[in-house]
PyMOL Python script that loads the backbone (N, CA, C, O; Angstrom):
from pymol import cmd

cmd.read_pdbstr("""\
ATOM      1  N   MET A   1     -33.596  -9.999  28.636  1.00  0.00           N
ATOM      2  CA  MET A   1     -32.808 -11.201  28.833  1.00  0.00           C
ATOM      3  C   MET A   1     -32.967 -12.091  27.609  1.00  0.00           C
ATOM      4  O   MET A   1     -33.964 -12.012  26.891  1.00  0.00           O
ATOM      5  N   ARG A   2     -31.971 -12.938  27.383  1.00  0.00           N
ATOM      6  CA  ARG A   2     -32.002 -13.860  26.245  1.00  0.00           C
ATOM      7  C   ARG A   2     -32.133 -15.297  26.744  1.00  0.00           C
ATOM      8  O   ARG A   2     -31.439 -15.719  27.669  1.00  0.00           O
ATOM      9  N   VAL A   3     -33.041 -16.035  26.107  1.00  0.00           N
ATOM     10  CA  VAL A   3     -33.291 -17.430  26.441  1.00  0.00           C
ATOM     11  C   VAL A   3     -33.165 -18.243  25.160  1.00  0.00           C
ATOM     12  O   VAL A   3     -33.677 -17.841  24.116  1.00  0.00           O
ATOM     13  N   ARG A   4     -32.488 -19.382  25.235  1.00  0.00           N
ATOM     14  CA  ARG A   4     -32.339 -20.278  24.081  1.00  0.00           C
ATOM     15  C   ARG A   4     -33.494 -21.251  24.087  1.00  0.00           C
ATOM     16  O   ARG A   4     -33.785 -21.863  25.115  1.00  0.00           O
ATOM     17  N   VAL A   5     -34.164 -21.406  22.942  1.00  0.00           N
ATOM     18  CA  VAL A   5     -35.317 -22.295  22.839  1.00  0.00           C
ATOM     19  C   VAL A   5     -35.062 -23.305  21.728  1.00  0.00           C
ATOM     20  O   VAL A   5     -34.787 -22.936  20.587  1.00  0.00           O
ATOM     21  N   TYR A   6     -35.156 -24.568  22.076  1.00  0.00           N
ATOM     22  CA  TYR A   6     -35.064 -25.645  21.098  1.00  0.00           C
ATOM     23  C   TYR A   6     -36.488 -26.131  20.831  1.00  0.00           C
ATOM     24  O   TYR A   6     -37.039 -26.909  21.610  1.00  0.00           O
ATOM     25  N   LEU A   7     -37.079 -25.672  19.734  1.00  0.00           N
ATOM     26  CA  LEU A   7     -38.426 -26.098  19.368  1.00  0.00           C
ATOM     27  C   LEU A   7     -38.330 -27.206  18.331  1.00  0.00           C
ATOM     28  O   LEU A   7     -37.812 -26.980  17.237  1.00  0.00           O
ATOM     29  N   PRO A   8     -38.818 -28.397  18.652  1.00  0.00           N
ATOM     30  CA  PRO A   8     -38.774 -29.468  17.660  1.00  0.00           C
ATOM     31  C   PRO A   8     -39.748 -29.184  16.519  1.00  0.00           C
ATOM     32  O   PRO A   8     -40.747 -28.491  16.712  1.00  0.00           O
ATOM     33  N   PRO A   9     -39.461 -29.713  15.343  1.00  0.00           N
ATOM     34  CA  PRO A   9     -40.307 -29.421  14.183  1.00  0.00           C
ATOM     35  C   PRO A   9     -41.730 -29.949  14.303  1.00  0.00           C
ATOM     36  O   PRO A   9     -42.621 -29.454  13.613  1.00  0.00           O
ATOM     37  N   TYR A  10     -41.970 -30.939  15.157  1.00  0.00           N
ATOM     38  CA  TYR A  10     -43.323 -31.488  15.278  1.00  0.00           C
ATOM     39  C   TYR A  10     -44.255 -30.594  16.102  1.00  0.00           C
ATOM     40  O   TYR A  10     -45.456 -30.855  16.160  1.00  0.00           O
ATOM     41  N   ILE A  11     -43.729 -29.558  16.731  1.00  0.00           N
ATOM     42  CA  ILE A  11     -44.577 -28.627  17.470  1.00  0.00           C
ATOM     43  C   ILE A  11     -44.864 -27.435  16.579  1.00  0.00           C
ATOM     44  O   ILE A  11     -43.955 -26.708  16.180  1.00  0.00           O
ATOM     45  N   LYS A  12     -46.144 -27.241  16.268  1.00  0.00           N
ATOM     46  CA  LYS A  12     -46.524 -26.100  15.452  1.00  0.00           C
ATOM     47  C   LYS A  12     -46.551 -24.870  16.338  1.00  0.00           C
ATOM     48  O   LYS A  12     -47.354 -24.777  17.267  1.00  0.00           O
ATOM     49  N   SER A  13     -45.675 -23.936  16.046  1.00  0.00           N
ATOM     50  CA  SER A  13     -45.566 -22.728  16.851  1.00  0.00           C
ATOM     51  C   SER A  13     -45.012 -21.611  15.982  1.00  0.00           C
ATOM     52  O   SER A  13     -44.752 -21.801  14.794  1.00  0.00           O
ATOM     53  N   ASP A  14     -44.836 -20.445  16.589  1.00  0.00           N
ATOM     54  CA  ASP A  14     -44.345 -19.280  15.875  1.00  0.00           C
ATOM     55  C   ASP A  14     -42.827 -19.212  15.996  1.00  0.00           C
ATOM     56  O   ASP A  14     -42.297 -18.540  16.881  1.00  0.00           O
ATOM     57  N   HIS A  15     -42.140 -19.901  15.113  1.00  0.00           N
ATOM     58  CA  HIS A  15     -40.679 -19.925  15.124  1.00  0.00           C
ATOM     59  C   HIS A  15     -40.088 -18.573  14.744  1.00  0.00           C
ATOM     60  O   HIS A  15     -38.903 -18.336  14.976  1.00  0.00           O
ATOM     61  N   SER A  16     -40.888 -17.685  14.165  1.00  0.00           N
ATOM     62  CA  SER A  16     -40.375 -16.379  13.719  1.00  0.00           C
ATOM     63  C   SER A  16     -39.966 -15.486  14.890  1.00  0.00           C
ATOM     64  O   SER A  16     -39.252 -14.503  14.691  1.00  0.00           O
ATOM     65  N   LYS A  17     -40.398 -15.805  16.080  1.00  0.00           N
ATOM     66  CA  LYS A  17     -40.030 -15.024  17.265  1.00  0.00           C
ATOM     67  C   LYS A  17     -38.587 -15.294  17.704  1.00  0.00           C
ATOM     68  O   LYS A  17     -38.013 -14.529  18.478  1.00  0.00           O
ATOM     69  N   LEU A  18     -38.007 -16.397  17.198  1.00  0.00           N
ATOM     70  CA  LEU A  18     -36.640 -16.779  17.553  1.00  0.00           C
ATOM     71  C   LEU A  18     -35.674 -16.229  16.513  1.00  0.00           C
ATOM     72  O   LEU A  18     -36.000 -16.153  15.329  1.00  0.00           O
ATOM     73  N   ASP A  19     -34.476 -15.845  16.965  1.00  0.00           N
ATOM     74  CA  ASP A  19     -33.473 -15.411  15.993  1.00  0.00           C
ATOM     75  C   ASP A  19     -32.875 -16.643  15.316  1.00  0.00           C
ATOM     76  O   ASP A  19     -33.266 -17.769  15.624  1.00  0.00           O
ATOM     77  N   GLN A  20     -31.944 -16.442  14.411  1.00  0.00           N
ATOM     78  CA  GLN A  20     -31.398 -17.568  13.638  1.00  0.00           C
ATOM     79  C   GLN A  20     -30.666 -18.592  14.494  1.00  0.00           C
ATOM     80  O   GLN A  20     -30.465 -19.727  14.061  1.00  0.00           O
ATOM     81  N   ASP A  21     -30.269 -18.210  15.691  1.00  0.00           N
ATOM     82  CA  ASP A  21     -29.591 -19.133  16.603  1.00  0.00           C
ATOM     83  C   ASP A  21     -30.534 -19.752  17.635  1.00  0.00           C
ATOM     84  O   ASP A  21     -30.098 -20.518  18.494  1.00  0.00           O
ATOM     85  N   GLY A  22     -31.834 -19.421  17.552  1.00  0.00           N
ATOM     86  CA  GLY A  22     -32.821 -20.006  18.453  1.00  0.00           C
ATOM     87  C   GLY A  22     -33.016 -19.253  19.754  1.00  0.00           C
ATOM     88  O   GLY A  22     -33.573 -19.802  20.704  1.00  0.00           O
ATOM     89  N   TYR A  23     -32.568 -18.000  19.817  1.00  0.00           N
ATOM     90  CA  TYR A  23     -32.743 -17.190  21.026  1.00  0.00           C
ATOM     91  C   TYR A  23     -33.943 -16.270  20.889  1.00  0.00           C
ATOM     92  O   TYR A  23     -34.326 -15.875  19.787  1.00  0.00           O
ATOM     93  N   ILE A  24     -34.525 -15.939  22.029  1.00  0.00           N
ATOM     94  CA  ILE A  24     -35.616 -14.975  22.085  1.00  0.00           C
ATOM     95  C   ILE A  24     -35.307 -13.979  23.198  1.00  0.00           C
ATOM     96  O   ILE A  24     -34.788 -14.349  24.251  1.00  0.00           O
ATOM     97  N   GLU A  25     -35.627 -12.730  22.955  1.00  0.00           N
ATOM     98  CA  GLU A  25     -35.486 -11.685  23.970  1.00  0.00           C
ATOM     99  C   GLU A  25     -36.786 -11.626  24.766  1.00  0.00           C
ATOM    100  O   GLU A  25     -37.869 -11.519  24.190  1.00  0.00           O
ATOM    101  N   LEU A  26     -36.676 -11.695  26.089  1.00  0.00           N
ATOM    102  CA  LEU A  26     -37.837 -11.669  26.979  1.00  0.00           C
ATOM    103  C   LEU A  26     -37.617 -10.653  28.083  1.00  0.00           C
ATOM    104  O   LEU A  26     -36.484 -10.277  28.385  1.00  0.00           O
ATOM    105  N   GLU A  27     -38.716 -10.215  28.680  1.00  0.00           N
ATOM    106  CA  GLU A  27     -38.623  -9.336  29.838  1.00  0.00           C
ATOM    107  C   GLU A  27     -38.264 -10.170  31.066  1.00  0.00           C
ATOM    108  O   GLU A  27     -38.637 -11.339  31.162  1.00  0.00           O
ATOM    109  N   GLU A  28     -37.543  -9.564  31.997  1.00  0.00           N
ATOM    110  CA  GLU A  28     -37.224 -10.236  33.259  1.00  0.00           C
ATOM    111  C   GLU A  28     -38.522 -10.707  33.916  1.00  0.00           C
ATOM    112  O   GLU A  28     -39.524  -9.992  33.911  1.00  0.00           O
ATOM    113  N   GLY A  29     -38.495 -11.901  34.473  1.00  0.00           N
ATOM    114  CA  GLY A  29     -39.664 -12.425  35.176  1.00  0.00           C
ATOM    115  C   GLY A  29     -40.650 -13.166  34.299  1.00  0.00           C
ATOM    116  O   GLY A  29     -41.677 -13.629  34.794  1.00  0.00           O
ATOM    117  N   THR A  30     -40.370 -13.294  33.002  1.00  0.00           N
ATOM    118  CA  THR A  30     -41.260 -14.037  32.122  1.00  0.00           C
ATOM    119  C   THR A  30     -41.292 -15.497  32.555  1.00  0.00           C
ATOM    120  O   THR A  30     -40.250 -16.096  32.822  1.00  0.00           O
ATOM    121  N   THR A  31     -42.487 -16.063  32.623  1.00  0.00           N
ATOM    122  CA  THR A  31     -42.628 -17.462  33.014  1.00  0.00           C
ATOM    123  C   THR A  31     -42.624 -18.361  31.785  1.00  0.00           C
ATOM    124  O   THR A  31     -42.759 -17.897  30.653  1.00  0.00           O
ATOM    125  N   LEU A  32     -42.469 -19.638  32.033  1.00  0.00           N
ATOM    126  CA  LEU A  32     -42.502 -20.613  30.962  1.00  0.00           C
ATOM    127  C   LEU A  32     -43.849 -20.573  30.238  1.00  0.00           C
ATOM    128  O   LEU A  32     -43.902 -20.661  29.011  1.00  0.00           O
ATOM    129  N   LYS A  33     -44.921 -20.441  30.991  1.00  0.00           N
ATOM    130  CA  LYS A  33     -46.256 -20.374  30.387  1.00  0.00           C
ATOM    131  C   LYS A  33     -46.379 -19.142  29.490  1.00  0.00           C
ATOM    132  O   LYS A  33     -46.975 -19.224  28.416  1.00  0.00           O
ATOM    133  N   GLU A  34     -45.835 -18.017  29.907  1.00  0.00           N
ATOM    134  CA  GLU A  34     -45.873 -16.806  29.087  1.00  0.00           C
ATOM    135  C   GLU A  34     -45.041 -16.989  27.814  1.00  0.00           C
ATOM    136  O   GLU A  34     -45.424 -16.512  26.746  1.00  0.00           O
ATOM    137  N   LEU A  35     -43.906 -17.678  27.930  1.00  0.00           N
ATOM    138  CA  LEU A  35     -43.095 -17.966  26.749  1.00  0.00           C
ATOM    139  C   LEU A  35     -43.903 -18.790  25.755  1.00  0.00           C
ATOM    140  O   LEU A  35     -43.866 -18.517  24.555  1.00  0.00           O
ATOM    141  N   PHE A  36     -44.638 -19.798  26.238  1.00  0.00           N
ATOM    142  CA  PHE A  36     -45.463 -20.609  25.343  1.00  0.00           C
ATOM    143  C   PHE A  36     -46.505 -19.763  24.630  1.00  0.00           C
ATOM    144  O   PHE A  36     -46.784 -19.985  23.452  1.00  0.00           O
ATOM    145  N   LYS A  37     -47.080 -18.798  25.332  1.00  0.00           N
ATOM    146  CA  LYS A  37     -48.065 -17.905  24.695  1.00  0.00           C
ATOM    147  C   LYS A  37     -47.397 -17.063  23.615  1.00  0.00           C
ATOM    148  O   LYS A  37     -47.954 -16.890  22.531  1.00  0.00           O
ATOM    149  N   ILE A  38     -46.215 -16.542  23.901  1.00  0.00           N
ATOM    150  CA  ILE A  38     -45.490 -15.714  22.928  1.00  0.00           C
ATOM    151  C   ILE A  38     -45.176 -16.528  21.675  1.00  0.00           C
ATOM    152  O   ILE A  38     -45.323 -16.036  20.557  1.00  0.00           O
ATOM    153  N   LEU A  39     -44.742 -17.776  21.866  1.00  0.00           N
ATOM    154  CA  LEU A  39     -44.370 -18.631  20.744  1.00  0.00           C
ATOM    155  C   LEU A  39     -45.555 -19.389  20.140  1.00  0.00           C
ATOM    156  O   LEU A  39     -45.410 -20.097  19.144  1.00  0.00           O
ATOM    157  N   LYS A  40     -46.719 -19.230  20.755  1.00  0.00           N
ATOM    158  CA  LYS A  40     -47.942 -19.909  20.306  1.00  0.00           C
ATOM    159  C   LYS A  40     -47.772 -21.431  20.307  1.00  0.00           C
ATOM    160  O   LYS A  40     -48.202 -22.125  19.386  1.00  0.00           O
ATOM    161  N   VAL A  41     -47.135 -21.923  21.366  1.00  0.00           N
ATOM    162  CA  VAL A  41     -46.979 -23.367  21.547  1.00  0.00           C
ATOM    163  C   VAL A  41     -48.296 -23.900  22.104  1.00  0.00           C
ATOM    164  O   VAL A  41     -48.765 -23.408  23.131  1.00  0.00           O
ATOM    165  N   PRO A  42     -48.908 -24.896  21.452  1.00  0.00           N
ATOM    166  CA  PRO A  42     -50.164 -25.452  21.970  1.00  0.00           C
ATOM    167  C   PRO A  42     -49.955 -25.994  23.384  1.00  0.00           C
ATOM    168  O   PRO A  42     -48.947 -26.647  23.654  1.00  0.00           O
ATOM    169  N   LEU A  43     -50.883 -25.732  24.272  1.00  0.00           N
ATOM    170  CA  LEU A  43     -50.729 -26.122  25.675  1.00  0.00           C
ATOM    171  C   LEU A  43     -50.430 -27.601  25.884  1.00  0.00           C
ATOM    172  O   LEU A  43     -49.635 -27.917  26.769  1.00  0.00           O
ATOM    173  N   PRO A  44     -51.021 -28.538  25.119  1.00  0.00           N
ATOM    174  CA  PRO A  44     -50.653 -29.940  25.373  1.00  0.00           C
ATOM    175  C   PRO A  44     -49.149 -30.185  25.270  1.00  0.00           C
ATOM    176  O   PRO A  44     -48.622 -31.038  25.984  1.00  0.00           O
ATOM    177  N   PHE A  45     -48.441 -29.456  24.397  1.00  0.00           N
ATOM    178  CA  PHE A  45     -46.999 -29.623  24.282  1.00  0.00           C
ATOM    179  C   PHE A  45     -46.262 -28.881  25.384  1.00  0.00           C
ATOM    180  O   PHE A  45     -45.075 -29.116  25.609  1.00  0.00           O
ATOM    181  N   GLY A  46     -46.954 -27.995  26.065  1.00  0.00           N
ATOM    182  CA  GLY A  46     -46.327 -27.242  27.129  1.00  0.00           C
ATOM    183  C   GLY A  46     -46.436 -27.905  28.482  1.00  0.00           C
ATOM    184  O   GLY A  46     -46.026 -27.337  29.495  1.00  0.00           O
ATOM    185  N   MET A  47     -46.982 -29.099  28.504  1.00  0.00           N
ATOM    186  CA  MET A  47     -47.142 -29.783  29.775  1.00  0.00           C
ATOM    187  C   MET A  47     -45.785 -30.060  30.401  1.00  0.00           C
ATOM    188  O   MET A  47     -44.787 -30.251  29.705  1.00  0.00           O
ATOM    189  N   VAL A  48     -45.768 -30.077  31.699  1.00  0.00           N
ATOM    190  CA  VAL A  48     -44.526 -30.176  32.462  1.00  0.00           C
ATOM    191  C   VAL A  48     -43.676 -31.384  32.064  1.00  0.00           C
ATOM    192  O   VAL A  48     -42.452 -31.270  31.998  1.00  0.00           O
ATOM    193  N   HIS A  49     -44.283 -32.515  31.805  1.00  0.00           N
ATOM    194  CA  HIS A  49     -43.486 -33.707  31.517  1.00  0.00           C
ATOM    195  C   HIS A  49     -42.815 -33.664  30.151  1.00  0.00           C
ATOM    196  O   HIS A  49     -41.953 -34.497  29.872  1.00  0.00           O
ATOM    197  N   LEU A  50     -43.181 -32.731  29.303  1.00  0.00           N
ATOM    198  CA  LEU A  50     -42.561 -32.623  27.981  1.00  0.00           C
ATOM    199  C   LEU A  50     -41.504 -31.533  27.899  1.00  0.00           C
ATOM    200  O   LEU A  50     -40.630 -31.588  27.034  1.00  0.00           O
ATOM    201  N   CYS A  51     -41.566 -30.566  28.762  1.00  0.00           N
ATOM    202  CA  CYS A  51     -40.701 -29.408  28.667  1.00  0.00           C
ATOM    203  C   CYS A  51     -39.621 -29.445  29.750  1.00  0.00           C
ATOM    204  O   CYS A  51     -39.840 -29.912  30.868  1.00  0.00           O
ATOM    205  N   ARG A  52     -38.455 -28.937  29.374  1.00  0.00           N
ATOM    206  CA  ARG A  52     -37.336 -28.853  30.303  1.00  0.00           C
ATOM    207  C   ARG A  52     -36.754 -27.452  30.268  1.00  0.00           C
ATOM    208  O   ARG A  52     -36.718 -26.811  29.217  1.00  0.00           O
ATOM    209  N   VAL A  53     -36.303 -26.983  31.412  1.00  0.00           N
ATOM    210  CA  VAL A  53     -35.535 -25.739  31.501  1.00  0.00           C
ATOM    211  C   VAL A  53     -34.176 -26.139  32.053  1.00  0.00           C
ATOM    212  O   VAL A  53     -34.075 -26.704  33.142  1.00  0.00           O
ATOM    213  N   ASN A  54     -33.150 -25.842  31.301  1.00  0.00           N
ATOM    214  CA  ASN A  54     -31.796 -26.264  31.657  1.00  0.00           C
ATOM    215  C   ASN A  54     -31.738 -27.774  31.887  1.00  0.00           C
ATOM    216  O   ASN A  54     -31.045 -28.263  32.780  1.00  0.00           O
ATOM    217  N   TYR A  55     -32.493 -28.501  31.046  1.00  0.00           N
ATOM    218  CA  TYR A  55     -32.519 -29.963  31.000  1.00  0.00           C
ATOM    219  C   TYR A  55     -33.111 -30.611  32.245  1.00  0.00           C
ATOM    220  O   TYR A  55     -32.862 -31.786  32.513  1.00  0.00           O
ATOM    221  N   GLU A  56     -33.891 -29.853  33.004  1.00  0.00           N
ATOM    222  CA  GLU A  56     -34.586 -30.382  34.184  1.00  0.00           C
ATOM    223  C   GLU A  56     -36.073 -30.081  34.048  1.00  0.00           C
ATOM    224  O   GLU A  56     -36.462 -29.102  33.411  1.00  0.00           O
ATOM    225  N   LYS A  57     -36.909 -30.938  34.659  1.00  0.00           N
ATOM    226  CA  LYS A  57     -38.344 -30.684  34.638  1.00  0.00           C
ATOM    227  C   LYS A  57     -38.624 -29.299  35.190  1.00  0.00           C
ATOM    228  O   LYS A  57     -37.943 -28.825  36.099  1.00  0.00           O
ATOM    229  N   ALA A  58     -39.639 -28.658  34.624  1.00  0.00           N
ATOM    230  CA  ALA A  58     -39.986 -27.311  35.077  1.00  0.00           C
ATOM    231  C   ALA A  58     -41.495 -27.135  35.024  1.00  0.00           C
ATOM    232  O   ALA A  58     -42.158 -27.629  34.112  1.00  0.00           O
ATOM    233  N   SER A  59     -42.022 -26.436  36.002  1.00  0.00           N
ATOM    234  CA  SER A  59     -43.453 -26.136  36.005  1.00  0.00           C
ATOM    235  C   SER A  59     -43.707 -24.920  35.125  1.00  0.00           C
ATOM    236  O   SER A  59     -42.799 -24.134  34.855  1.00  0.00           O
ATOM    237  N   LEU A  60     -44.935 -24.778  34.689  1.00  0.00           N
ATOM    238  CA  LEU A  60     -45.293 -23.674  33.801  1.00  0.00           C
ATOM    239  C   LEU A  60     -45.156 -22.310  34.466  1.00  0.00           C
ATOM    240  O   LEU A  60     -45.059 -21.297  33.773  1.00  0.00           O
ATOM    241  N   ASP A  61     -45.149 -22.265  35.792  1.00  0.00           N
ATOM    242  CA  ASP A  61     -45.009 -20.969  36.473  1.00  0.00           C
ATOM    243  C   ASP A  61     -43.547 -20.625  36.781  1.00  0.00           C
ATOM    244  O   ASP A  61     -43.273 -19.642  37.470  1.00  0.00           O
ATOM    245  N   ARG A  62     -42.630 -21.414  36.283  1.00  0.00           N
ATOM    246  CA  ARG A  62     -41.204 -21.139  36.506  1.00  0.00           C
ATOM    247  C   ARG A  62     -40.794 -19.851  35.794  1.00  0.00           C
ATOM    248  O   ARG A  62     -41.058 -19.666  34.606  1.00  0.00           O
ATOM    249  N   GLU A  63     -40.150 -18.976  36.542  1.00  0.00           N
ATOM    250  CA  GLU A  63     -39.626 -17.747  35.950  1.00  0.00           C
ATOM    251  C   GLU A  63     -38.315 -18.068  35.251  1.00  0.00           C
ATOM    252  O   GLU A  63     -37.434 -18.715  35.815  1.00  0.00           O
ATOM    253  N   LEU A  64     -38.205 -17.606  34.023  1.00  0.00           N
ATOM    254  CA  LEU A  64     -36.993 -17.834  33.250  1.00  0.00           C
ATOM    255  C   LEU A  64     -35.950 -16.788  33.592  1.00  0.00           C
ATOM    256  O   LEU A  64     -36.271 -15.669  33.994  1.00  0.00           O
ATOM    257  N   LYS A  65     -34.699 -17.176  33.423  1.00  0.00           N
ATOM    258  CA  LYS A  65     -33.581 -16.277  33.713  1.00  0.00           C
ATOM    259  C   LYS A  65     -32.700 -16.157  32.476  1.00  0.00           C
ATOM    260  O   LYS A  65     -32.723 -17.025  31.603  1.00  0.00           O
ATOM    261  N   ASP A  66     -31.934 -15.093  32.404  1.00  0.00           N
ATOM    262  CA  ASP A  66     -31.031 -14.874  31.290  1.00  0.00           C
ATOM    263  C   ASP A  66     -30.110 -16.077  31.128  1.00  0.00           C
ATOM    264  O   ASP A  66     -29.487 -16.529  32.088  1.00  0.00           O
ATOM    265  N   GLY A  67     -30.034 -16.585  29.914  1.00  0.00           N
ATOM    266  CA  GLY A  67     -29.167 -17.719  29.636  1.00  0.00           C
ATOM    267  C   GLY A  67     -29.818 -19.085  29.791  1.00  0.00           C
ATOM    268  O   GLY A  67     -29.187 -20.101  29.500  1.00  0.00           O
ATOM    269  N   ASP A  68     -31.078 -19.132  30.246  1.00  0.00           N
ATOM    270  CA  ASP A  68     -31.769 -20.417  30.376  1.00  0.00           C
ATOM    271  C   ASP A  68     -31.908 -21.078  29.014  1.00  0.00           C
ATOM    272  O   ASP A  68     -31.904 -20.413  27.978  1.00  0.00           O
ATOM    273  N   ILE A  69     -32.033 -22.410  29.038  1.00  0.00           N
ATOM    274  CA  ILE A  69     -32.265 -23.200  27.834  1.00  0.00           C
ATOM    275  C   ILE A  69     -33.588 -23.930  28.013  1.00  0.00           C
ATOM    276  O   ILE A  69     -33.768 -24.685  28.969  1.00  0.00           O
ATOM    277  N   VAL A  70     -34.506 -23.701  27.090  1.00  0.00           N
ATOM    278  CA  VAL A  70     -35.809 -24.354  27.114  1.00  0.00           C
ATOM    279  C   VAL A  70     -35.807 -25.394  26.000  1.00  0.00           C
ATOM    280  O   VAL A  70     -35.538 -25.073  24.843  1.00  0.00           O
ATOM    281  N   SER A  71     -36.107 -26.638  26.353  1.00  0.00           N
ATOM    282  CA  SER A  71     -36.131 -27.709  25.367  1.00  0.00           C
ATOM    283  C   SER A  71     -37.313 -28.627  25.658  1.00  0.00           C
ATOM    284  O   SER A  71     -37.973 -28.511  26.691  1.00  0.00           O
ATOM    285  N   PHE A  72     -37.565 -29.541  24.722  1.00  0.00           N
ATOM    286  CA  PHE A  72     -38.692 -30.442  24.836  1.00  0.00           C
ATOM    287  C   PHE A  72     -38.201 -31.883  24.787  1.00  0.00           C
ATOM    288  O   PHE A  72     -37.338 -32.233  23.981  1.00  0.00           O
ATOM    289  N   PHE A  73     -38.756 -32.701  25.647  1.00  0.00           N
ATOM    290  CA  PHE A  73     -38.427 -34.112  25.711  1.00  0.00           C
ATOM    291  C   PHE A  73     -39.205 -34.831  24.614  1.00  0.00           C
ATOM    292  O   PHE A  73     -40.426 -34.695  24.532  1.00  0.00           O
ATOM    293  N   ALA A  74     -38.522 -35.582  23.786  1.00  0.00           N
ATOM    294  CA  ALA A  74     -39.186 -36.334  22.724  1.00  0.00           C
ATOM    295  C   ALA A  74     -39.826 -37.588  23.335  1.00  0.00           C
ATOM    296  O   ALA A  74     -39.140 -38.431  23.912  1.00  0.00           O
ATOM    297  N   MET A  75     -41.124 -37.689  23.199  1.00  0.00           N
ATOM    298  CA  MET A  75     -41.842 -38.823  23.769  1.00  0.00           C
ATOM    299  C   MET A  75     -41.529 -40.117  23.002  1.00  0.00           C
ATOM    300  O   MET A  75     -41.545 -41.207  23.574  1.00  0.00           O
ATOM    301  N   ILE A  76     -41.249 -39.981  21.720  1.00  0.00           N
ATOM    302  CA  ILE A  76     -41.006 -41.153  20.897  1.00  0.00           C
ATOM    303  C   ILE A  76     -39.655 -41.002  20.221  1.00  0.00           C
ATOM    304  O   ILE A  76     -39.364 -39.975  19.609  1.00  0.00           O
ATOM    305  N   SER A  77     -38.857 -42.009  20.336  1.00  0.00           N
ATOM    306  CA  SER A  77     -37.593 -42.008  19.619  1.00  0.00           C
ATOM    307  C   SER A  77     -37.299 -43.433  19.196  1.00  0.00           C
ATOM    308  O   SER A  77     -37.864 -44.382  19.739  1.00  0.00           O
ATOM    309  N   GLY A  78     -36.450 -43.570  18.267  1.00  0.00           N
ATOM    310  CA  GLY A  78     -36.138 -44.921  17.805  1.00  0.00           C
ATOM    311  C   GLY A  78     -34.890 -44.914  16.960  1.00  0.00           C
ATOM    312  O   GLY A  78     -34.251 -43.882  16.758  1.00  0.00           O
ATOM    313  N   GLY A  79     -34.567 -46.056  16.484  1.00  0.00           N
ATOM    314  CA  GLY A  79     -33.369 -46.095  15.669  1.00  0.00           C
ATOM    315  C   GLY A  79     -33.261 -47.365  14.886  1.00  0.00           C
ATOM    316  O   GLY A  79     -32.298 -47.552  14.143  1.00  0.00           O
TER     317      GLY A  79
END
""", "prot")
cmd.dss("prot")
cmd.show_as("cartoon", "prot")
cmd.util.cbc("prot")
cmd.orient("prot")
């Protein structure tokens, strides 16, 4: 299955696992926590209040599905 991942530049992780469009191929049933391990996302950034699946809060044990979008909520923004 393919999942779209929006990794912000402030999170040090393994971006090489994503294709040029930000997709990653995963096995069916992969959880959000397993995705973080694959991408080497530090656990503090993987906390539920920072991460979204399809733009909604998600727990780390959430199973991802084909076409899901994983993104991170920016704690600080300004203008």
